[in-house]
C-alpha positions, 0 to 999 in steps of 0.5 A: 530548568534542567531535564533529567537524563532519559531512563534506559527503558525510554531509550529502548522504547524509542528504538522500537518506535523508530523501527515501527515508524520505518516499517509503517512508512515503508508500507504506506510508500508501497500502497501509495506506489501501487495506487499510482501504478493502478491509476496511471494504467487505468485504461487497461483495467475493467471494473465489475459494473454489471455489464457484459465485458467482451474480453471475458466472452468466448467468441462463437468460432472457438466454442 
């Protein structure tokens, strides 16, 4: 059982697919890295949870 040699079109397509794999892998790594940073520094984050946040209110002395 012998396979035919790959056509030139398939070789070019493989090169583009490999490039796309590298770009998508870099994007996934970037999103993963940002997620890890946000989770590890979560104590500094404040979410919108319909409560008064002291860090956003102006003290009476500064008004």
